[in-house]
C-alpha positions in Angstrom: 18.7 18.4 -30.3 21.3 19.6 -27.8 24.4 17.7 -26.7 22.5 16.6 -23.6 20.0 14.6 -25.7 16.3 14.9 -26.0 14.3 16.5 -23.1 13.0 14.0 -20.5 9.3 13.2 -20.6 7.2 13.8 -17.5 7.2 10.0 -16.9 11.0 9.8 -17.1 11.3 12.7 -14.6 9.0 10.9 -12.2 10.7 7.6 -12.5 14.1 9.3 -11.7 12.6 11.0 -8.7 15.4 10.3 -6.3 13.2 9.6 -3.3 15.0 9.1 -0.1 14.8 5.8 1.8 12.6 7.5 4.4 10.2 8.8 1.8 9.9 5.4 0.2 9.3 3.8 3.6 6.6 6.3 4.3 4.9 5.5 1.1 5.1 1.8 1.8 3.5 2.3 5.2 0.8 4.5 3.7 0.1 1.7 1.2 -0.7 -0.7 4.1 -2.9 1.8 5.9 -0.6 3.5 8.4 -1.5 7.1 9.5 1.1 9.8 9.9 1.0 9.3 13.7 1.6 5.6 13.3 4.4 6.2 10.8 5.9 8.7 13.2 5.9 6.1 15.9 7.6 3.6 13.6 10.3 6.2 12.7 10.6 7.8 16.1 9.6 11.1 14.6 6.7 13.5 14.9 3.6 13.3 12.7 4.6 16.8 11.3 8.0 15.5 10.2 6.3 12.5 8.5 3.9 14.9 6.8 6.9 16.8 5.4 8.5 13.6 4.1 5.3 12.5 2.5 4.7 15.9 0.8 8.3 15.9 -0.4 7.8 12.5 -2.0 4.6 13.7 -3.6 6.4 16.7 -5.1 9.2 14.6 -6.5 6.7 12.2 -8.1 4.4 15.0 -9.3 1.6 13.2 -7.4 -1.8 14.7 -6.8 -2.4 12.8 -3.6 -0.9 10.3 -1.2 -2.6 7.4 -2.9 -1.4 8.7 -6.3 2.2 8.8 -4.9 1.9 5.2 -3.7 0.6 4.1 -7.1 3.4 5.9 -9.0 6.0 4.4 -6.6 4.6 0.9 -7.4 4.5 1.8 -11.2 8.1 3.0 -11.2 9.5 0.1 -9.1 10.3 2.2 -6.1 8.0 0.0 -4.1 7.4 -3.7 -4.6 4.0 -5.0 -3.6 5.6 -8.2 -2.4 7.7 -6.2 0.1 4.6 -4.6 1.7 3.8 -6.3 5.0 
């Protein structure tokens, strides 16, 4: 074992994903059914920019889909189901 400690498991890496507030908000809005266009309207950004934010969040979480990213965000406490409107 190195001085840095044992290697992180895949789950630990995902839970320490460092999602930005915008990425978390996108996932919250996806969870309640918003489209990229609707999220863009909420943020005052283009649907393309929102798509980039969502894909960035998916990469950080190692998610296979948008719904998987939402599920992982809930699992790791990045989203709270009670906060979803």
